[in-house]
N, C-alpha and C positions, 0 to 999 in steps of 0.2 A: 900165306898170302895168296889171295885170289887174283889170277891174271886178268888184265883188262878185257881180254876176249871172252871171259866167263861172266863178267859183271852184267852184261845185258840180260842174262837169264836169271839174275837175282835182283832185278831192277827195283823191286819194292822193299829191299832191305838195305840197311846202312852197312856197306861193305867194311867200313872201318871197325864196326862192332861185331861183325859176324865171326864166329869161332869155328875153325875147320873141324874140330872134334865135337864140340857141343851141338853144333848145327848141321852135322853131317847128313842127317836124314833129309833135311830141307834142301841142302845143296845137291845131294844125289838126286832127289826127286825132280828138282827144277832143271838140272842139266840133262837128265835122261829124257825128260818130257819136252824140253824146248831147245836143247843145245845143238850146236853144230858138231861136225866130226872133230874139229880141233878141241872144242870144249869137252866132248866125251873122252877124247884121248887123254886130256889132262885129268879128268875124273878117274879113269882107270889107273893112272899113274899115282894119283894122290891117295886113293882109298883102296883097301883090300877088297878083292873080289867078293869075299864073304859079307862084307858090309853092304855092298851093292845088292847082292842077292837077298840079304835080310831085309833091306829096304823095299825091294820089289815084292818079296813074299808077303809082306804086311805093309802095304803102301798107306800113306796118309790119306784118309778118307776124302774122296772127291778131288784130289790134288794131281792125279796123273791121268792122262787120257787113256781110254781103252786101247787106242791105236798104239800108243807108246808102250803101254803095259804088255800088250800082245807081242810087239816087236822084240822088246828086251827079254821077255820070258822065253821066246824062241831062241834068241841069240845065246842066252845063258842057261837054257834048258832047265827052267824052273817052273813051278806051279804056284801062282799067286792065290791068296785067299779070295781076292776080288776078281780073278781071272777065271772065266767059265771054260776057257779052252784047255783041253788036255794036251800036254806036251809029251811026245813020244820019246 
């Protein structure tokens, strides 16, 4: 179940039909791109870190801002295919 404080970041989707497993890439992308601290805390409790890293390493084309991608790549120490920045 998706909490009410996460729903605004999935505003264009029917929350009643969204599946936490099947739609995890979409959920992870939207919450990391648009979410609040509370929403991202929920995300990291709901999904394995590896799922989040996999999503950021190969993001949905045009779906995550460069700013968000750079931020989360630094936080998680990963290199995205779409991220031109090198992480030390």
